[in-house]
BADRENDO-987292 format. One record per residue: x, y, z of N, C-alpha, C, O, CB in turn; residue number from 1; residue in three letters. Coordinates in steps of 0.2 Angstrom, whole numbers, plus 2048, in hexadecimal, padded with zeros to 3 digits. Glycine has a CB too. Layout:
% BADRENDO-987292
rec npx: X npy: Y npz: Z capx: X capy: Y capz: Z cpx: X cpy: Y cpz: Z opx: X opy: Y opz: Z cbpx: X cbpy: Y cbpz: Z num: NUM residu: ALA
...
END
This chain:
% BADRENDO-987292
rec npx: 804 npy: 7FA npz: 800 capx: 800 capy: 800 capz: 800 cpx: 804 cpy: 806 cpz: 800 opx: 803 opy: 80B opz: 7FD cbpx: 7FB cbpy: 800 cbpz: 806 num: 1 residu: MET
rec npx: 80A npy: 806 npz: 804 capx: 80E capy: 80C capz: 804 cpx: 811 cpy: 80D cpz: 7FE opx: 812 opy: 813 opz: 7FC cbpx: 813 cbpy: 80B cbpz: 80A num: 2 residu: ARG
rec npx: 814 npy: 808 npz: 7FA capx: 817 capy: 809 capz: 7F4 cpx: 812 cpy: 80C cpz: 7EF opx: 814 opy: 810 opz: 7EA cbpx: 81A cbpy: 802 cbpz: 7F1 num: 3 residu: SER
rec npx: 80B npy: 80A npz: 7EF capx: 806 capy: 80C capz: 7EB cpx: 805 cpy: 814 cpz: 7EC opx: 805 opy: 818 opz: 7E7 cbpx: 800 cbpy: 809 cbpz: 7EC num: 4 residu: PHE
rec npx: 805 npy: 816 npz: 7F2 capx: 804 capy: 81D capz: 7F4 cpx: 80A cpy: 821 cpz: 7F1 opx: 80A opy: 827 opz: 7EF cbpx: 803 cbpy: 81E cbpz: 7FB num: 5 residu: LEU
rec npx: 810 npy: 81E npz: 7F2 capx: 816 capy: 822 capz: 7F0 cpx: 816 cpy: 822 cpz: 7E8 opx: 818 opy: 828 opz: 7E6 cbpx: 81D cbpy: 81E cbpz: 7F2 num: 6 residu: LEU
rec npx: 814 npy: 81D npz: 7E5 capx: 814 capy: 81E capz: 7DE cpx: 80F cpy: 823 cpz: 7DB opx: 810 opy: 827 opz: 7D7 cbpx: 812 cbpy: 817 cbpz: 7DB num: 7 residu: PHE
rec npx: 809 npy: 823 npz: 7DF capx: 804 capy: 828 capz: 7DD cpx: 806 cpy: 82F cpz: 7DE opx: 805 opy: 833 opz: 7DA cbpx: 7FD cbpy: 826 cbpz: 7E1 num: 8 residu: PHE
rec npx: 809 npy: 830 npz: 7E4 capx: 80C capy: 837 capz: 7E5 cpx: 811 cpy: 839 cpz: 7E0 opx: 811 opy: 83F opz: 7DE cbpx: 80F cbpy: 837 cbpz: 7ED num: 9 residu: ALA
rec npx: 816 npy: 835 npz: 7DE capx: 81B capy: 837 capz: 7D9 cpx: 818 cpy: 838 cpz: 7D3 opx: 81A opy: 83C opz: 7CF cbpx: 820 cbpy: 831 cbpz: 7D9 num: 10 residu: SER
rec npx: 812 npy: 834 npz: 7D1 capx: 80F capy: 835 capz: 7CB cpx: 80B cpy: 83C cpz: 7CB opx: 80C opy: 83F opz: 7C6 cbpx: 80A cbpy: 830 cbpz: 7C9 num: 11 residu: LEU
rec npx: 808 npy: 83E npz: 7D0 capx: 805 capy: 844 capz: 7D1 cpx: 80A cpy: 84A cpz: 7D0 opx: 809 opy: 84F opz: 7CD cbpx: 801 cbpy: 844 cbpz: 7D8 num: 12 residu: LEU
rec npx: 810 npy: 849 npz: 7D4 capx: 815 capy: 84E capz: 7D3 cpx: 818 cpy: 84F cpz: 7CC opx: 819 opy: 855 opz: 7CA cbpx: 81A cbpy: 84D cbpz: 7D8 num: 13 residu: LEU
rec npx: 818 npy: 84A npz: 7C9 capx: 81B capy: 84A capz: 7C2 cpx: 816 cpy: 84E cpz: 7BD opx: 818 opy: 852 opz: 7B9 cbpx: 81C cbpy: 843 cbpz: 7BF num: 14 residu: CYS
rec npx: 80F npy: 84C npz: 7BE capx: 80A capy: 850 capz: 7BA cpx: 80A cpy: 857 cpz: 7BB opx: 809 opy: 85B opz: 7B7 cbpx: 804 cbpy: 84C cbpz: 7BB num: 15 residu: SER
rec npx: 80B npy: 859 npz: 7C2 capx: 80B capy: 860 capz: 7C3 cpx: 811 cpy: 864 cpz: 7C1 opx: 811 opy: 869 opz: 7BE cbpx: 80B cbpy: 861 cbpz: 7CB num: 16 residu: ILE
rec npx: 817 npy: 860 npz: 7C0 capx: 81D capy: 863 capz: 7BE cpx: 81C cpy: 865 cpz: 7B7 opx: 820 opy: 86A opz: 7B4 cbpx: 823 cbpy: 85F cbpz: 7BF num: 17 residu: ALA
rec npx: 818 npy: 861 npz: 7B3 capx: 818 capy: 862 capz: 7AC cpx: 812 cpy: 867 cpz: 7AA opx: 810 opy: 868 opz: 7A4 cbpx: 817 cbpy: 85C cbpz: 7A8 num: 18 residu: TYR
rec npx: 80E npy: 86A npz: 7AF capx: 809 capy: 86E capz: 7AD cpx: 80B cpy: 875 cpz: 7AA opx: 811 opy: 877 opz: 7AC cbpx: 805 cbpy: 870 cbpz: 7B4 num: 19 residu: ALA
rec npx: 807 npy: 877 npz: 7A5 capx: 809 capy: 87D capz: 7A2 cpx: 803 cpy: 882 cpz: 7A2 opx: 7FE opy: 880 opz: 7A2 cbpx: 80C cbpy: 87C cbpz: 79B num: 20 residu: GLN
rec npx: 805 npy: 888 npz: 7A2 capx: 800 capy: 88E capz: 7A1 cpx: 7FD cpy: 88E cpz: 79A opx: 801 opy: 88E opz: 795 cbpx: 803 cbpy: 895 cbpz: 7A3 num: 21 residu: VAL
rec npx: 7F7 npy: 88E npz: 799 capx: 7F4 capy: 88E capz: 792 cpx: 7F6 cpy: 895 cpz: 78F opx: 7F7 opy: 89A opz: 792 cbpx: 7ED cbpy: 88E cbpz: 792 num: 22 residu: PRO
rec npx: 7F7 npy: 894 npz: 788 capx: 7F9 capy: 89A capz: 784 cpx: 7F3 cpy: 89E cpz: 782 opx: 7F4 opy: 8A3 opz: 77E cbpx: 7FD cbpy: 898 cbpz: 77E num: 23 residu: SER
rec npx: 7ED npy: 89B npz: 783 capx: 7E7 capy: 89F capz: 781 cpx: 7E1 cpy: 89C cpz: 785 opx: 7E1 opy: 897 opz: 788 cbpx: 7E6 cbpy: 89E cbpz: 779 num: 24 residu: SER
rec npx: 7DB npy: 89F npz: 784 capx: 7D5 capy: 89C capz: 787 cpx: 7CF cpy: 89E cpz: 783 opx: 7CF opy: 8A4 opz: 77F cbpx: 7D4 cbpy: 89F cbpz: 78E num: 25 residu: PHE
rec npx: 7CA npy: 89A npz: 783 capx: 7C4 capy: 89B capz: 77F cpx: 7BF cpy: 8A1 cpz: 782 opx: 7BF opy: 8A1 opz: 788 cbpx: 7C0 cbpy: 895 cbpz: 77E num: 26 residu: ASN
rec npx: 7BC npy: 8A4 npz: 77D capx: 7B7 capy: 8A9 capz: 77F cpx: 7B1 cpy: 8A9 cpz: 77A opx: 7B3 opy: 8A9 opz: 774 cbpx: 7BA cbpy: 8B0 cbpz: 780 num: 27 residu: TYR
rec npx: 7AB npy: 8A9 npz: 77C capx: 7A5 capy: 8A9 capz: 777 cpx: 7A1 cpy: 8AF cpz: 77A opx: 7A0 opy: 8B0 opz: 780 cbpx: 7A2 cbpy: 8A2 cbpz: 777 num: 28 residu: GLN
rec npx: 79D npy: 8B2 npz: 775 capx: 798 capy: 8B7 capz: 777 cpx: 793 cpy: 8B7 cpz: 771 opx: 794 opy: 8B5 opz: 76B cbpx: 79C cbpy: 8BE cbpz: 778 num: 29 residu: SER
rec npx: 78D npy: 8BA npz: 773 capx: 788 capy: 8BB capz: 76E cpx: 788 cpy: 8C3 cpz: 76D opx: 789 opy: 8C7 opz: 772 cbpx: 781 cbpy: 8B9 cbpz: 770 num: 30 residu: VAL
rec npx: 788 npy: 8C5 npz: 766 capx: 788 capy: 8CC capz: 765 cpx: 781 cpy: 8CF cpz: 763 opx: 77D opy: 8CC opz: 75F cbpx: 78D cbpy: 8CD cbpz: 75F num: 31 residu: VAL
rec npx: 77F npy: 8D4 npz: 766 capx: 779 capy: 8D8 capz: 765 cpx: 77A cpy: 8DF cpz: 763 opx: 77F opy: 8E2 opz: 766 cbpx: 774 cbpy: 8D7 cbpz: 76B num: 32 residu: ARG
rec npx: 776 npy: 8E2 npz: 75F capx: 776 capy: 8E9 capz: 75E cpx: 773 cpy: 8ED cpz: 763 opx: 771 opy: 8EB opz: 768 cbpx: 773 cbpy: 8EB cbpz: 757 num: 33 residu: ASP
rec npx: 772 npy: 8F4 npz: 762 capx: 770 capy: 8F8 capz: 767 cpx: 768 cpy: 8F7 cpz: 768 opx: 765 opy: 8F9 opz: 76E cbpx: 771 cbpy: 8FF cbpz: 765 num: 34 residu: GLY
rec npx: 765 npy: 8F4 npz: 764 capx: 75E capy: 8F2 capz: 765 cpx: 75C cpy: 8EB cpz: 767 opx: 757 opy: 8E9 opz: 767 cbpx: 75A cbpy: 8F3 cbpz: 75E num: 35 residu: PHE
rec npx: 762 npy: 8E8 npz: 76A capx: 761 capy: 8E1 capz: 76C cpx: 760 cpy: 8DC cpz: 767 opx: 75D opy: 8D7 opz: 768 cbpx: 75C cbpy: 8E1 cbpz: 772 num: 36 residu: ASN
rec npx: 762 npy: 8DD npz: 761 capx: 761 capy: 8D9 capz: 75B cpx: 767 cpy: 8D5 cpz: 75A opx: 76D opy: 8D8 opz: 75A cbpx: 75E cbpy: 8DC cbpz: 755 num: 37 residu: VAL
rec npx: 767 npy: 8CE npz: 759 capx: 76D capy: 8CA capz: 758 cpx: 770 cpy: 8CD cpz: 751 opx: 76D opy: 8CE opz: 74C cbpx: 76B cbpy: 8C3 cbpz: 757 num: 38 residu: LEU
rec npx: 777 npy: 8CD npz: 752 capx: 77B capy: 8CE capz: 74C cpx: 77D cpy: 8C7 cpz: 749 opx: 782 opy: 8C5 opz: 74B cbpx: 781 cbpy: 8D3 cbpz: 74D num: 39 residu: ILE
rec npx: 779 npy: 8C5 npz: 744 capx: 77B capy: 8BE capz: 742 cpx: 77E cpy: 8BE cpz: 73B opx: 77D opy: 8C2 opz: 737 cbpx: 774 cbpy: 8BA cbpz: 741 num: 40 residu: ALA
rec npx: 783 npy: 8B9 npz: 73A capx: 786 capy: 8B8 capz: 734 cpx: 78A cpy: 8BE cpz: 732 opx: 789 opy: 8C0 opz: 72C cbpx: 782 cbpy: 8B5 cbpz: 72F num: 41 residu: ASN
rec npx: 78D npy: 8C2 npz: 736 capx: 790 capy: 8C8 capz: 734 cpx: 798 cpy: 8C8 cpz: 736 opx: 799 opy: 8C5 opz: 73C cbpx: 78D cbpy: 8CE cbpz: 737 num: 42 residu: GLN
rec npx: 79C npy: 8CB npz: 733 capx: 7A3 capy: 8CC capz: 735 cpx: 7A3 cpy: 8D1 cpz: 73A opx: 7A0 opy: 8D7 opz: 73A cbpx: 7A8 cbpy: 8CD cbpz: 72F num: 43 residu: PRO
rec npx: 7A7 npy: 8D0 npz: 740 capx: 7A8 capy: 8D5 capz: 745 cpx: 7AF cpy: 8D6 cpz: 747 opx: 7B3 opy: 8D1 opz: 746 cbpx: 7A3 cbpy: 8D3 cbpz: 74B num: 44 residu: ILE
rec npx: 7B0 npy: 8DB npz: 74B capx: 7B7 capy: 8DC capz: 74E cpx: 7B6 cpy: 8DC cpz: 755 opx: 7B1 opy: 8DF opz: 758 cbpx: 7BA cbpy: 8E3 cbpz: 74B num: 45 residu: GLY
rec npx: 7BB npy: 8D8 npz: 759 capx: 7BA capy: 8D7 capz: 760 cpx: 7C1 cpy: 8D9 cpz: 763 opx: 7C6 opy: 8D7 opz: 760 cbpx: 7B8 cbpy: 8D0 cbpz: 762 num: 46 residu: VAL
rec npx: 7C1 npy: 8DE npz: 768 capx: 7C7 capy: 8DF capz: 76C cpx: 7C6 cpy: 8DC cpz: 773 opx: 7C1 opy: 8DE opz: 776 cbpx: 7C8 cbpy: 8E7 cbpz: 76C num: 47 residu: GLN
rec npx: 7CA npy: 8D8 npz: 775 capx: 7CA capy: 8D5 capz: 77C cpx: 7D0 cpy: 8D8 cpz: 780 opx: 7D6 opy: 8D9 opz: 77D cbpx: 7CB cbpy: 8CE cbpz: 77B num: 48 residu: ALA
rec npx: 7CE npy: 8DA npz: 786 capx: 7D4 capy: 8DD capz: 78A cpx: 7D3 cpy: 8D9 cpz: 791 opx: 7CE opy: 8D8 opz: 793 cbpx: 7D3 cbpy: 8E5 cbpz: 78B num: 49 residu: SER
rec npx: 7D9 npy: 8D8 npz: 794 capx: 7DA capy: 8D5 capz: 79B cpx: 7DC cpy: 8DB cpz: 79F opx: 7E2 opy: 8DE opz: 79E cbpx: 7DE cbpy: 8CF cbpz: 79B num: 50 residu: ILE
rec npx: 7D8 npy: 8DD npz: 7A4 capx: 7DA capy: 8E3 capz: 7A8 cpx: 7DB cpy: 8E0 cpz: 7AF opx: 7DA opy: 8DB opz: 7B1 cbpx: 7D4 cbpy: 8E8 cbpz: 7A8 num: 51 residu: VAL
rec npx: 7DF npy: 8E5 npz: 7B3 capx: 7E1 capy: 8E3 capz: 7BA cpx: 7DC cpy: 8E6 cpz: 7BF opx: 7DA opy: 8EB opz: 7BE cbpx: 7E8 cbpy: 8E6 cbpz: 7BB num: 52 residu: GLN
rec npx: 7DB npy: 8E1 npz: 7C4 capx: 7D7 capy: 8E3 capz: 7CA cpx: 7CF cpy: 8E4 cpz: 7C8 opx: 7CB opy: 8E1 opz: 7CB cbpx: 7D9 cbpy: 8E9 cbpz: 7CD num: 53 residu: ASP
rec npx: 7CD npy: 8E9 npz: 7C4 capx: 7C6 capy: 8EA capz: 7C3 cpx: 7C5 cpy: 8EC cpz: 7BC opx: 7C9 opy: 8ED opz: 7B8 cbpx: 7C3 cbpy: 8EF cbpz: 7C8 num: 54 residu: SER
rec npx: 7BF npy: 8EE npz: 7BA capx: 7BD capy: 8F0 capz: 7B3 cpx: 7C1 cpy: 8F6 cpz: 7B1 opx: 7C3 opy: 8F7 opz: 7AB cbpx: 7B5 cbpy: 8F1 cbpz: 7B3 num: 55 residu: VAL
rec npx: 7C2 npy: 8FB npz: 7B6 capx: 7C5 capy: 901 capz: 7B4 cpx: 7CD cpy: 900 cpz: 7B5 opx: 7D0 opy: 905 opz: 7B5 cbpx: 7C3 cbpy: 906 cbpz: 7B8 num: 56 residu: GLY
rec npx: 7CF npy: 8FA npz: 7B6 capx: 7D6 capy: 8F9 capz: 7B8 cpx: 7DB cpy: 8FA cpz: 7B2 opx: 7D8 opy: 8FB opz: 7AC cbpx: 7D7 cbpy: 8F3 cbpz: 7BB num: 57 residu: GLY
rec npx: 7E1 npy: 8FA npz: 7B3 capx: 7E6 capy: 8FA capz: 7AD cpx: 7E6 cpy: 8F4 cpz: 7A9 opx: 7E5 opy: 8EF opz: 7AB cbpx: 7ED cbpy: 8FB cbpz: 7B0 num: 58 residu: ALA
rec npx: 7E6 npy: 8F6 npz: 7A2 capx: 7E6 capy: 8F0 capz: 79D cpx: 7ED cpy: 8ED cpz: 79D opx: 7F2 opy: 8F0 opz: 79B cbpx: 7E4 cbpy: 8F3 cbpz: 796 num: 59 residu: SER
rec npx: 7ED npy: 8E6 npz: 79F capx: 7F3 capy: 8E2 capz: 79E cpx: 7F4 cpy: 8DF cpz: 797 opx: 7FA opy: 8DF opz: 795 cbpx: 7F2 cbpy: 8DC cbpz: 7A3 num: 60 residu: LEU
rec npx: 7EF npy: 8DE npz: 794 capx: 7EF capy: 8DB capz: 78D cpx: 7E9 cpy: 8DD cpz: 789 opx: 7E4 opy: 8DD opz: 78C cbpx: 7F0 cbpy: 8D3 cbpz: 78D num: 61 residu: TYR
rec npx: 7EA npy: 8DE npz: 783 capx: 7E4 capy: 8E0 capz: 77E cpx: 7E6 cpy: 8DD cpz: 777 opx: 7EB opy: 8DD opz: 775 cbpx: 7E3 cbpy: 8E7 cbpz: 77E num: 62 residu: SER
rec npx: 7E1 npy: 8DA npz: 774 capx: 7E1 capy: 8D7 capz: 76D cpx: 7DB cpy: 8D8 cpz: 76A opx: 7D6 opy: 8D9 opz: 76C cbpx: 7E3 cbpy: 8D0 cbpz: 76E num: 63 residu: GLU
rec npx: 7DC npy: 8D7 npz: 763 capx: 7D6 capy: 8D8 capz: 75F cpx: 7D5 cpy: 8D1 cpz: 75B opx: 7DA opy: 8CE opz: 759 cbpx: 7D6 cbpy: 8DE cbpz: 75A num: 64 residu: THR
rec npx: 7CF npy: 8D0 npz: 759 capx: 7CD capy: 8CA capz: 754 cpx: 7C8 cpy: 8CD cpz: 74F opx: 7C4 opy: 8D1 opz: 750 cbpx: 7CA cbpy: 8C5 cbpz: 759 num: 65 residu: HIS
rec npx: 7C8 npy: 8CA npz: 749 capx: 7C3 capy: 8CB capz: 744 cpx: 7C0 cpy: 8C4 cpz: 743 opx: 7C3 opy: 8BF opz: 741 cbpx: 7C7 cbpy: 8CD cbpz: 73D num: 66 residu: SER
rec npx: 7BA npy: 8C4 npz: 745 capx: 7B6 capy: 8BD capz: 745 cpx: 7AF cpy: 8BF cpz: 741 opx: 7AD opy: 8C4 opz: 740 cbpx: 7B5 cbpy: 8BA cbpz: 74C num: 67 residu: VAL
rec npx: 7AB npy: 8B9 npz: 740 capx: 7A4 capy: 8BA capz: 73E cpx: 7A0 cpy: 8B6 cpz: 743 opx: 7A2 opy: 8B1 opz: 746 cbpx: 7A4 cbpy: 8B6 cbpz: 737 num: 68 residu: SER
rec npx: 79A npy: 8B9 npz: 744 capx: 795 capy: 8B6 capz: 748 cpx: 791 cpy: 8B0 cpz: 744 opx: 791 opy: 8B0 opz: 73E cbpx: 790 cbpy: 8BB cbpz: 74A num: 69 residu: THR
rec npx: 78E npy: 8AC npz: 748 capx: 78A capy: 8A6 capz: 744 cpx: 783 cpy: 8A9 cpz: 744 opx: 781 opy: 8AE opz: 745 cbpx: 78B cbpy: 8A0 cbpz: 748 num: 70 residu: ASN
rec npx: 77E npy: 8A4 npz: 742 capx: 777 capy: 8A6 capz: 742 cpx: 774 cpy: 8A8 cpz: 748 opx: 76F opy: 8AB opz: 748 cbpx: 774 cbpy: 8A0 cbpz: 73F num: 71 residu: ALA
rec npx: 777 npy: 8A6 npz: 74E capx: 775 capy: 8A8 capz: 754 cpx: 778 cpy: 8AE cpz: 757 opx: 777 opy: 8B0 opz: 75D cbpx: 775 cbpy: 8A2 cbpz: 759 num: 72 residu: ASN
rec npx: 77C npy: 8B1 npz: 753 capx: 780 capy: 8B7 capz: 756 cpx: 786 cpy: 8B6 cpz: 75A opx: 789 opy: 8BA opz: 75D cbpx: 77B cbpy: 8BC cbpz: 759 num: 73 residu: GLY
rec npx: 788 npy: 8AF npz: 75A capx: 78D capy: 8AD capz: 75F cpx: 794 cpy: 8AD cpz: 75B opx: 795 opy: 8AC opz: 755 cbpx: 78C cbpy: 8A6 cbpz: 761 num: 74 residu: LEU
rec npx: 799 npy: 8AF npz: 75F capx: 7A0 capy: 8AF capz: 75C cpx: 7A4 cpy: 8AC cpz: 761 opx: 7A3 opy: 8AC opz: 767 cbpx: 7A3 cbpy: 8B6 cbpz: 75A num: 75 residu: PHE
rec npx: 7AA npy: 8A9 npz: 75F capx: 7AF capy: 8A5 capz: 764 cpx: 7B6 cpy: 8A8 cpz: 762 opx: 7B7 opy: 8A8 opz: 75C cbpx: 7AE cbpy: 89E cbpz: 763 num: 76 residu: SER
rec npx: 7BA npy: 8A9 npz: 767 capx: 7C1 capy: 8AB capz: 766 cpx: 7C5 cpy: 8A8 cpz: 76B opx: 7C2 opy: 8A5 opz: 770 cbpx: 7C1 cbpy: 8B3 cbpz: 766 num: 77 residu: ILE
rec npx: 7CB npy: 8A8 npz: 76A capx: 7D0 capy: 8A5 capz: 76F cpx: 7D4 cpy: 8AB cpz: 771 opx: 7D9 opy: 8AE opz: 76D cbpx: 7D5 cbpy: 8A0 cbpz: 76C num: 78 residu: GLN
rec npx: 7D3 npy: 8AE npz: 777 capx: 7D7 capy: 8B3 capz: 779 cpx: 7DE cpy: 8B1 cpz: 77B opx: 7DF opy: 8AC opz: 77E cbpx: 7D4 cbpy: 8B6 cbpz: 780 num: 79 residu: ILE
rec npx: 7E3 npy: 8B5 npz: 778 capx: 7EA capy: 8B3 capz: 778 cpx: 7EC cpy: 8B1 cpz: 771 opx: 7F3 opy: 8B1 opz: 770 cbpx: 7EB cbpy: 8AD cbpz: 77D num: 80 residu: GLY
rec npx: 7E8 npy: 8B1 npz: 76C capx: 7EA capy: 8AF capz: 765 cpx: 7E8 cpy: 8B4 cpz: 760 opx: 7E8 opy: 8B3 opz: 75A cbpx: 7E7 cbpy: 8A8 cbpz: 763 num: 81 residu: GLU
rec npx: 7E6 npy: 8BA npz: 763 capx: 7E4 capy: 8C0 capz: 75F cpx: 7EA cpy: 8C4 cpz: 75D opx: 7EF opy: 8C2 opz: 75F cbpx: 7DE cbpy: 8C4 cbpz: 762 num: 82 residu: GLY
rec npx: 7E8 npy: 8CA npz: 759 capx: 7ED capy: 8CF capz: 758 cpx: 7EE cpy: 8D3 cpz: 75E opx: 7EA opy: 8D7 opz: 760 cbpx: 7EB cbpy: 8D3 cbpz: 751 num: 83 residu: ALA
rec npx: 7F4 npy: 8D3 npz: 761 capx: 7F6 capy: 8D6 capz: 767 cpx: 7F6 cpy: 8DE cpz: 766 opx: 7F9 opy: 8E0 opz: 761 cbpx: 7FC cbpy: 8D4 cbpz: 76A num: 84 residu: ALA
rec npx: 7F2 npy: 8E2 npz: 76A capx: 7F2 capy: 8E9 capz: 769 cpx: 7F7 cpy: 8EC cpz: 76F opx: 7FB opy: 8F0 opz: 76D cbpx: 7EB cbpy: 8EC cbpz: 76B num: 85 residu: VAL
rec npx: 7F7 npy: 8E9 npz: 775 capx: 7FB capy: 8EB capz: 77A cpx: 7FD cpy: 8E6 cpz: 77F opx: 7F8 opy: 8E1 opz: 780 cbpx: 7F8 cbpy: 8F1 cbpz: 77E num: 86 residu: SER
rec npx: 802 npy: 8E6 npz: 782 capx: 804 capy: 8E1 capz: 787 cpx: 806 cpy: 8DA cpz: 784 opx: 806 opy: 8D9 opz: 77D cbpx: 7FF cbpy: 8E0 cbpz: 78C num: 87 residu: GLY
rec npx: 808 npy: 8D5 npz: 788 capx: 809 capy: 8CE capz: 786 cpx: 805 cpy: 8CA cpz: 78A opx: 805 opy: 8CA opz: 790 cbpx: 811 cbpy: 8CD cbpz: 787 num: 88 residu: SER
rec npx: 802 npy: 8C5 npz: 786 capx: 7FE capy: 8C0 capz: 78A cpx: 802 cpy: 8BC cpz: 78E opx: 7FF opy: 8BA opz: 794 cbpx: 7FA cbpy: 8BC cbpz: 784 num: 89 residu: PHE
rec npx: 808 npy: 8BA npz: 78C capx: 80C capy: 8B5 capz: 791 cpx: 80F cpy: 8B9 cpz: 797 opx: 811 opy: 8B5 opz: 79B cbpx: 812 cbpy: 8B3 cbpz: 78D num: 90 residu: ASN
rec npx: 80E npy: 8C0 npz: 797 capx: 811 capy: 8C3 capz: 79D cpx: 80C cpy: 8C4 cpz: 7A2 opx: 80D opy: 8C8 opz: 7A7 cbpx: 814 cbpy: 8C9 cbpz: 79B num: 91 residu: SER
rec npx: 805 npy: 8C2 npz: 7A1 capx: 800 capy: 8C3 capz: 7A6 cpx: 801 cpy: 8BF cpz: 7AC opx: 802 opy: 8B9 opz: 7AB cbpx: 7F9 cbpy: 8C2 cbpz: 7A3 num: 92 residu: ILE
rec npx: 801 npy: 8C2 npz: 7B2 capx: 802 capy: 8BE capz: 7B8 cpx: 7FC cpy: 8BA cpz: 7BA opx: 7FB opy: 8B6 opz: 7BF cbpx: 803 cbpy: 8C3 cbpz: 7BE num: 93 residu: ASP
END
């Protein structure tokens, strides 16, 4: 039993040692206009910013994406893979 626990603990430590920070993460949203109507099947520009502490905080990273919405007004992007405007995604704490 003791050897099994030792093996399991060493396996767990090895898996933690190889863990890496992701280079991007997924984001989805639905787009509506000022009259609350879906913007479906349209090209749009999206700017994503990661700010420090609160909504009014300093921008740590900002990027832009050019995407199209689907029939439901939904778009999907991977933050960290857009065109960087300011900052570096890899330097975010």
